[in-house]
C-alpha positions in Angstrom: 0.0 0.0 0.0 2.8 2.4 0.8 4.4 1.8 -2.6 1.1 2.8 -4.3 0.9 6.0 -2.3 4.5 6.8 -3.1 3.9 6.1 -6.8 0.7 8.2 -6.8 2.6 11.0 -5.1 5.3 10.7 -7.7 2.8 10.9 -10.5 1.2 14.0 -9.1 4.6 15.7 -8.6 5.6 14.7 -12.1 2.4 16.1 -13.6 2.9 19.3 -11.6 6.4 19.7 -13.0 5.2 19.2 -16.6 2.4 21.7 -16.1 4.8 24.2 -14.5 7.2 23.9 -17.5 4.3 24.3 -19.9 2.6 27.2 -18.2 2.6 29.4 -21.3 1.3 26.7 -23.7 -1.1 24.9 -21.4 -0.7 21.3 -20.2 -2.4 17.9 -20.2 -2.6 16.0 -17.0 -3.0 12.3 -16.6 -4.9 11.6 -13.4 -6.3 8.4 -12.1 -10.0 9.2 -11.3 -12.1 7.0 -9.1 -14.4 4.8 -11.1 -17.0 2.3 -10.1 -16.2 -0.3 -8.9 -12.9 0.7 -7.3 -10.0 -1.5 -8.1 -6.2 -1.8 -8.3 -3.9 0.6 -10.2 -4.5 0.8 -14.0 -0.9 0.0 -15.1 -1.4 -3.7 -14.4 -4.4 -4.2 -16.6 -5.3 -5.4 -20.0 -6.7 -3.0 -22.6 -10.4 -2.2 -22.5 -12.7 -0.3 -24.8 -15.5 1.9 -23.6 -18.7 3.5 -24.8 -21.1 6.0 -23.3 -24.1 4.3 -21.9 -26.2 7.5 -22.1 -24.5 9.8 -24.8 -27.6 12.0 -25.0 -27.1 12.9 -21.4 -23.6 14.3 -21.9 -23.4 18.1 -22.1 -20.5 20.6 -21.9 -21.5 20.9 -18.2 -21.2 17.2 -17.4 -18.8 16.1 -14.8 -20.1 12.5 -14.5 -19.9 10.0 -17.3 -21.7 6.6 -17.4 -19.4 4.2 -19.3 -19.8 0.6 -20.5 -16.3 -1.0 -20.5 -15.5 -4.2 -22.5 -12.2 -6.2 -22.6 -10.6 -5.6 -26.0 -9.2 -9.1 -26.3 -10.7 -12.6 -26.4 -12.1 -13.6 -23.0 -15.0 -16.0 -23.6 -17.5 -13.2 -23.6 -16.6 -11.9 -20.1 -14.9 -8.6 -19.5 -14.2 -9.1 -15.8 -13.1 -6.5 -13.3 -12.7 -2.9 -14.6 -9.7 -1.1 -13.1 -9.6 2.6 -12.1 -9.8 4.6 -15.4 -7.0 7.1 -16.3 -8.0 10.4 -17.7 -5.9 12.9 -19.7 -7.2 16.4 -19.9 -6.2 18.4 -22.9 -7.5 21.6 -24.5 -9.4 19.8 -27.3 -10.2 16.4 -25.7 -10.4 14.3 -22.6 -8.8 10.9 -23.2 -10.1 8.0 -21.1 -8.1 4.8 -20.7 -10.1 1.9 -19.3 -8.0 -1.2 -18.4 -9.4 -4.4 -17.0 -7.9 -6.9 -14.7 -5.6 -9.5 -16.4 -7.0 -12.9 -17.1 -5.5 -16.2 -15.9 -3.5 -18.0 -18.6 -5.6 -20.1 -20.9 -7.4 -20.3 -24.2 -10.5 -18.1 -24.6 -13.1 -17.9 -27.3 -13.5 -14.7 -29.2 -17.2 -13.7 -29.2 -17.9 -10.1 -28.1 -17.3 -9.5 -24.4 -19.9 -7.9 -22.1 -20.0 -4.2 -21.3 -19.5 -3.6 -17.5 -21.1 -0.3 -16.2 -18.6 2.2 -14.8 -19.1 5.7 -13.5 -16.3 8.2 -14.1 -16.2 11.5 -12.1 -14.3 14.2 -14.0 -12.2 16.8 -12.2 -13.6 19.5 -14.5 -16.6 19.7 -16.8 -16.4 18.3 -20.3 -16.7 21.7 -21.9 -16.0 21.9 -25.6 -13.7 18.9 -25.6 -14.2 15.5 -27.3 -14.3 12.4 -25.2 -11.7 10.0 -26.7 -11.0 6.3 -26.1 -7.2 5.8 -25.4 -7.4 2.3 -26.8 -7.5 3.9 -30.3 -4.1 5.6 -29.7 -2.5 2.1 -30.3 -1.7 1.9 -34.0 -2.2 -1.9 -33.9 -5.8 -1.4 -32.8 -6.8 1.6 -35.0 -8.3 -0.6 -37.7 -10.5 -2.6 -35.3 -14.2 -2.1 -35.2 -14.1 -0.4 -31.8 -11.9 2.3 -33.3 -13.8 2.9 -36.6 -15.1 6.2 -35.1 -11.5 7.3 -34.8 -11.7 6.9 -31.0 -14.0 9.8 -30.5 -16.9 8.7 -28.3 -18.6 12.1 -28.0 -18.1 15.5 -29.6 -19.7 18.8 -28.6 
């Protein structure tokens, strides 16, 4: 537990240093934000994709997002535990990375996995920014069906 606190403190200090050095040009911050259900740190997970469960309820004033998260790899139809999402706030978009807990070794069938509901609380309102799925930043996944929208899950 102490190593997680130290790592989290280091992440915050590193983000503050980046922001301080970019004060004239703005900065993007990557901040783990509590999701539902709470879980372990995101760096130990497998990639997940997400969709908005109620896109018509998202407005520029929104600070809460209802996501459905699905494991991006074969898992026999089951997504499993969703880890704490990571958010990156930029001038034009909010990038959301939704990892899922690793699976035990084994062979899994490749039907679609279920979508697990997950609530994300933003530190600031959406504003005029797009909501972007970080999974689509991976060039190996850009051609997959879950990135056909270019990774943009909502635009103002």
